[in-house]
C-alpha positions in Angstrom: 3.6 9.9 -13.3 -0.1 10.0 -12.7 -1.0 8.3 -9.4 -3.8 5.8 -10.1 -5.3 2.6 -8.7 -7.3 -0.1 -10.4 -10.7 -0.8 -8.9 -9.8 -4.5 -8.7 -7.3 -3.6 -6.0 -10.1 -2.7 -3.6 -13.1 -4.3 -2.1 -16.7 -2.9 -1.9 -18.9 -1.3 -4.5 -17.7 0.8 -7.4 -19.0 3.9 -5.6 -17.0 2.9 -2.5 -13.9 2.4 -4.5 -14.1 5.8 -6.2 -14.7 7.5 -2.9 -11.7 5.8 -1.3 -9.4 6.6 -4.1 -10.5 10.3 -4.1 -10.1 10.5 -0.3 -6.5 9.4 -0.6 -5.6 11.9 -3.2 -5.3 9.7 -6.3 -5.4 11.5 -9.7 -6.8 8.6 -11.7 -8.7 5.3 -11.5 -8.5 2.2 -13.7 -11.9 0.6 -14.1 -12.1 -3.2 -14.0 -15.0 -4.4 -16.2 -16.5 -6.7 -13.5 -17.1 -3.7 -11.4 -19.3 -2.3 -14.1 -21.2 -5.5 -14.3 -22.2 -5.2 -10.6 -22.8 -1.5 -10.6 -26.5 -0.8 -10.8 -26.2 2.4 -13.0 -25.0 3.0 -16.6 -21.4 3.8 -17.5 -22.2 7.5 -17.8 -23.1 7.4 -14.1 -19.7 6.0 -13.3 -18.1 8.6 -15.4 -20.0 11.3 -13.4 -19.0 9.8 -10.1 -15.3 9.8 -11.1 -15.5 13.4 -12.4 -17.3 14.6 -9.3 -14.5 13.0 -7.2 -11.8 14.7 -9.2 -10.6 11.4 -10.7 -9.6 10.7 -14.3 -10.6 7.3 -15.7 -7.2 6.3 -17.1 -8.2 3.0 -18.6 -10.8 0.3 -19.0 -9.6 -3.3 -18.5 -9.3 -6.1 -19.6 -9.9 -7.1 -23.2 -8.7 -10.7 -23.4 -7.9 -13.4 -26.0 -8.5 -11.5 -29.2 -5.6 -12.3 -31.6 -4.9 -15.5 -33.5 -8.4 -16.9 -33.6 -10.5 -18.2 -36.6 -14.1 -18.7 -37.5 -16.8 -18.2 -34.9 -14.2 -17.7 -32.1 -12.8 -14.7 -34.0 -16.2 -13.2 -34.7 -17.1 -13.5 -31.0 -13.8 -11.8 -30.0 -14.5 -8.9 -32.4 -18.0 -8.5 -31.1 -16.6 -8.4 -27.6 -14.0 -5.9 -28.7 -16.7 -3.6 -30.2 -18.7 -3.7 -27.0 -15.6 -3.0 -24.9 -14.7 0.0 -27.1 -18.2 1.4 -26.9 -18.1 1.0 -23.1 -14.8 2.8 -22.9 -16.2 5.7 -24.9 -19.2 6.0 -22.6 -16.9 6.0 -19.6 -15.0 8.8 -21.0 -11.6 7.1 -21.2 -9.4 6.8 -24.3 -7.4 3.8 -23.2 -8.3 0.0 -23.2 -5.9 -2.6 -21.8 -5.5 -5.6 -24.1 -4.0 -8.8 -22.6 -2.0 -11.3 -24.6 -3.6 -14.5 -25.8 -4.0 -17.4 -23.5 -6.1 -19.9 -25.5 -4.4 -23.1 -26.7 -6.3 -23.0 -30.1 -4.9 -19.6 -31.1 -2.4 -19.2 -33.9 0.9 -18.1 -32.3 2.8 -17.0 -35.4 4.1 -13.4 -35.2 2.6 -12.5 -38.6 -0.8 -13.6 -37.5 -0.6 -11.8 -34.1 0.6 -8.6 -35.7 -2.1 -8.7 -38.4 -4.9 -9.3 -35.9 -3.7 -6.6 -33.5 -3.2 -4.1 -36.3 -6.8 -4.7 -37.3 -7.9 -4.3 -33.7 -6.0 -1.0 -33.4 -7.7 0.3 -36.6 -11.0 -0.7 -35.1 -10.2 1.1 -31.9 -9.2 4.2 -33.8 -12.7 4.5 -35.1 -13.9 4.9 -31.5 -11.1 7.5 -30.7 -9.3 4.9 -28.5 -5.8 3.8 -27.8 -4.8 0.2 -26.9 -2.2 -0.8 -24.3 -0.9 -4.3 -25.0 0.1 -6.4 -21.9 2.2 -9.6 -21.9 0.6 -11.9 -19.3 3.2 -14.1 -17.6 1.1 -17.1 -18.5 0.4 -15.9 -22.0 0.3 -18.7 -24.7 2.7 -17.0 -27.2 3.5 -13.5 -25.8 4.5 -13.8 -22.1 7.4 -11.3 -21.7 7.5 -7.6 -22.0 10.2 -7.7 -24.6 8.0 -9.9 -26.8 5.1 -7.5 -26.3 7.3 -4.6 -27.2 8.3 -6.4 -30.4 4.6 -6.8 -31.2 4.0 -3.1 -30.6 6.8 -2.0 -32.9 5.6 -4.4 -35.7 1.9 -3.3 -35.4 3.1 0.3 -36.2 -0.1 2.1 -35.2 0.1 5.4 -33.2 -2.8 4.2 -31.0 -1.2 0.9 -30.1 1.3 0.9 -27.3 2.6 -1.1 -24.4 1.2 -1.8 -21.0 4.0 -2.7 -18.5 3.0 -4.6 -15.5 5.7 -5.0 -12.9 4.4 -8.3 -11.6 4.3 -9.9 -15.1 7.7 -8.5 -15.9 9.5 -9.6 -12.7 8.1 -13.2 -12.3 9.0 -14.0 -15.9 12.1 -12.6 -17.6 12.8 -9.1 -16.2 15.6 -8.1 -18.6 16.0 -4.9 -16.6 19.1 -4.0 -18.5 17.0 -3.5 -21.7 14.6 -1.0 -20.1 16.9 1.8 -20.9 16.4 1.2 -24.6 12.6 1.3 -24.3 10.9 4.3 -25.9 8.7 5.8 -23.2 6.4 7.3 -25.8 5.4 3.7 -26.7 4.4 2.9 -23.1 0.7 3.8 -22.6 0.2 2.4 -19.1 2.4 1.3 -16.2 0.7 -1.1 -13.8 2.3 -1.6 -10.4 2.3 -4.7 -8.2 4.7 -6.6 -5.9 4.6 -10.1 -4.6 6.4 -12.4 -2.1 9.5 -14.2 -3.5 8.0 -17.8 -3.5 8.1 -20.6 -6.0 4.6 -20.8 -7.2 2.6 -21.0 -10.5 2.6 -17.3 -11.7 -1.2 -17.4 -12.3 -2.0 -18.6 -8.8 0.6 -16.2 -7.3 -0.9 -13.3 -9.3 -4.5 -14.0 -8.3 -4.0 -14.4 -4.6 -0.7 -12.9 -3.4 0.0 -9.7 -5.2 0.7 -6.7 -2.9 1.6 -3.1 -3.2 5.2 -2.2 -4.1 7.3 -2.1 -1.0 5.2 -4.8 0.7 6.7 -7.7 -1.2 10.1 -8.9 -2.5 10.2 -8.0 -6.2 12.6 -5.3 -7.4 9.8 -3.0 -8.5 11.9 0.1 -8.0 14.4 -1.2 -10.6 11.6 -1.2 -13.2 10.1 2.2 -12.3 13.3 4.2 -12.0 14.6 3.7 -15.6 11.1 4.4 -17.0 10.9 7.7 -15.1 14.5 8.5 -16.0 13.6 8.0 -19.7 10.7 10.4 -19.4 7.6 8.3 -18.8 4.9 10.6 -17.3 1.7 8.7 -18.0 -0.6 6.8 -15.6 1.0 4.5 -13.0 -1.8 2.3 -11.7 -1.7 -0.2 -8.8 -3.2 -3.5 -9.9 -3.4 -5.8 -6.8 -5.1 -9.2 -6.7 -5.1 -10.4 -3.1 -7.3 -12.3 -0.8 -6.2 -10.1 2.1 -7.2 -6.9 0.3 -10.5 -8.4 -0.8 -11.3 -8.8 2.9 -10.1 -5.3 3.9 -11.9 -2.0 3.6 -11.4 -0.1 0.3 -10.1 2.8 2.5 -7.2 0.7 3.8 -6.3 -0.6 0.4 -6.3 2.9 -1.1 -4.2 4.1 1.8 -1.7 1.3 1.4 -1.5 2.1 -2.3 -0.8 5.8 -1.5 2.0 4.9 0.9 3.4 2.6 -1.8 3.6 5.6 -4.2 5.4 7.6 -1.5 7.8 4.6 -1.1 8.4 4.4 -4.9 8.8 8.2 -5.3 11.3 8.3 -2.5 13.3 5.3 -3.7 13.5 6.8 -7.3 14.6 10.2 -6.0 11.4 11.9 -6.9 9.7 12.1 -3.5 9.2 15.1 -1.3 8.8 13.1 1.9 10.6 14.5 5.0 13.7 12.3 5.7 13.1 9.0 7.5 14.1 9.0 11.2 16.9 7.0 12.8 15.4 5.9 16.1 17.9 5.9 18.9 16.0 3.5 21.3 12.9 2.9 23.2 11.8 5.5 25.7 9.2 3.3 27.4 6.7 0.4 27.0 3.2 1.1 28.4 0.7 -1.5 29.5 -3.0 -1.1 29.8 -4.1 -2.7 33.0 -6.8 -2.7 35.6 -6.8 -3.3 39.4 -7.6 -7.0 38.8 -4.6 -7.9 36.6 -2.1 -5.3 37.7 -0.8 -7.3 40.7 0.4 -10.2 38.4 2.2 -7.7 36.2 3.8 -6.0 39.2 4.9 -9.4 40.5 6.5 -10.3 37.1 8.3 -7.0 36.9 9.6 -7.4 40.5 10.9 -10.9 39.7 12.7 -9.4 36.7 14.4 -6.8 38.9 12.4 -3.8 38.1 11.4 -1.2 40.7 8.5 1.2 40.8 10.4 4.5 41.1 7.8 7.1 40.0 4.1 7.9 39.6 2.4 10.2 37.1 1.6 13.7 38.2 -2.1 13.5 37.3 -2.9 10.0 36.0 -3.0 6.6 37.6 0.2 5.5 35.9 3.2 3.8 37.5 6.7 3.9 36.2 8.9 0.8 36.7 12.5 1.0 35.7 15.8 -1.0 35.6 18.7 0.7 33.9 17.3 2.5 30.9 14.4 0.0 30.5 11.2 1.8 31.5 7.8 0.1 31.7 4.5 2.0 32.5 1.4 0.5 34.0 -1.6 2.5 33.1 -4.6 2.0 35.4 -6.9 4.8 34.2 -10.6 3.9 34.3 -11.6 6.0 31.3 -10.0 7.2 28.1 -7.8 5.5 25.5 -5.9 3.0 27.8 -9.1 1.9 29.5 -10.8 1.3 26.2 -7.7 -0.6 24.9 -7.8 -2.8 28.0 -11.5 -3.6 27.4 -10.7 -4.7 23.9 -7.4 -6.6 24.5 -7.1 -7.2 28.2 -3.7 -6.8 29.9 -1.5 -5.8 26.9 1.0 -3.3 25.5 -1.0 -0.3 24.4 1.8 2.1 23.6 5.5 2.3 22.8 7.7 5.4 22.9 10.6 5.8 20.4 13.4 8.3 20.9 13.5 9.8 17.4 15.7 12.8 18.0 13.4 15.4 16.3 9.8 14.5 17.0 8.5 17.5 14.9 10.3 16.2 11.7 9.1 12.7 12.3 5.6 14.0 12.8 5.8 15.8 9.5 6.8 12.6 7.7 4.0 10.8 9.5 1.4 13.4 8.3 2.7 13.0 4.7 2.1 9.2 5.0 -1.5 9.9 6.3 -0.8 8.6 9.8 -3.6 9.1 12.3 -2.5 11.2 15.3 -3.6 10.9 18.9 -3.7 13.5 21.6 -4.7 12.5 25.1 -5.6 14.7 28.0 -2.8 16.9 29.2 -2.4 18.2 32.7 -0.8 21.6 33.6 3.0 21.5 33.0 2.9 18.0 31.4 4.5 17.2 28.0 1.5 16.1 25.9 3.6 13.8 23.7 2.7 13.5 20.0 1.6 9.9 19.2 0.4 8.1 16.1 -1.8 5.1 15.8 0.1 1.9 15.3 -0.5 -1.9 15.3 -4.1 -2.9 16.4 -4.9 0.7 17.3 -2.0 1.0 19.8 0.0 4.2 20.1 3.6 5.1 19.1 4.9 8.1 21.0 7.6 10.3 19.6 10.3 11.4 22.0 13.1 13.9 21.7 15.3 16.1 23.9 13.6 19.0 25.8 15.0 22.6 25.6 15.7 22.7 29.3 17.6 19.4 29.3 15.0 17.5 31.3 13.6 14.2 30.2 10.0 12.9 30.0 10.3 11.2 33.4 11.3 14.3 35.3 8.5 16.4 33.6 5.5 14.0 33.8 6.4 11.8 36.8 7.0 12.4 40.5 9.5 10.3 42.5 8.1 7.5 44.5 8.6 8.2 48.2 9.3 4.6 49.0 10.3 2.7 45.8 9.2 -0.9 45.7 10.3 -3.9 43.6 13.1 -6.4 43.1 16.8 -6.3 43.1 18.3 -5.3 39.7 19.3 -8.3 37.5 21.5 -6.4 35.1 18.8 -5.4 32.5 20.1 -2.2 30.9 17.6 -1.3 28.2 14.8 -2.5 25.9 16.6 -3.6 22.8 13.7 -4.9 20.7 9.9 -5.3 20.8 8.0 -8.0 19.0 4.3 -7.3 18.2 1.7 -9.8 17.2 0.0 -8.7 13.9 -3.0 -10.6 12.4 -1.9 -12.2 9.1 -4.4 -10.3 7.1 -3.0 -6.9 8.3 0.7 -7.8 8.1 1.4 -6.2 4.7 -0.4 -3.0 5.8 
């Protein structure tokens, strides 16, 4: 499938969106008409921007409320269709998304719907275009993908096919068992979206709470897998309507979308991602502190039965332990932990996970476009690999060393006179809860 993303899924200007999609390695982009309205240049300029970025414009969307109308309403719909077709031609795309009718005054008989859409397909053929027909979950007469597929088969035009949107399919009547009988050649566009499993009006849910596949609760994989198995190789385009993503940067939305593709490809057996790790436990939890707030933290650890047993070889870092639970207090007055303290105060700035094979996990992290961090490394010290995590914190990757020593023995020296409390039976850190802003939770 061709990895694509609709411009409606990202915030910012059209130029920003194209740049973000290209930077994340997408192959295509689906242009939402409103983005063209606010773009200061002509459609040919947008086409040039996409081509310069290495992106194919896979579709223009949406053409709404065309079929089943009479009189002046029908004439207006046809004028709108001609303008849309001309716009698509100037953009350099050969595909226009057509949404099913939502108007209450439209004729909903199948004969009328088919007749009007057949005429629309013939009109589009004159512009060298194909049409992808999508059943909106709130459509007046066509609101399931099966009904839309029936329309496509009755229209009987080679340039008239189906647009499958996972959101519309899964919030209505999924009929997943019938996907195996779908002719992939009649599917012109696959749109991807997930959502939380909540009872809500589909239109409101769609406009405000869509998310990328893997971030919600819908069985998107169960739609994508049979389509790919049947041979679908066309564009797969993320179409996300979300208040959170409208407030986020286009780069973050594009990156989330890329990771969603990796998720889908892995779950459908088509990914090339290195295998996921099976973490074996926490190595340590590291606090960013300063001389003013460190005494209170030391007092708390002492009361919990921790003892300060080691100090870092070259940095102002204390190691407090009890059983296999290890907590670091970083008191450096420059560098990452100092900056993190300035932003967040006394707080957890880093976690370390025992992942068995840090190199393999780092390879997977790179494939997922994780941001790596390398801090200053003294002579003979480990220089652990770390990736950026929640709120810019660090996640260190730990594994066994060739000589059998552990991170404590390599990077820390024993405390000559350990201080602290009497052990209370704590044996390990079994879980960590992190506070995440609601707007960043899906990411």
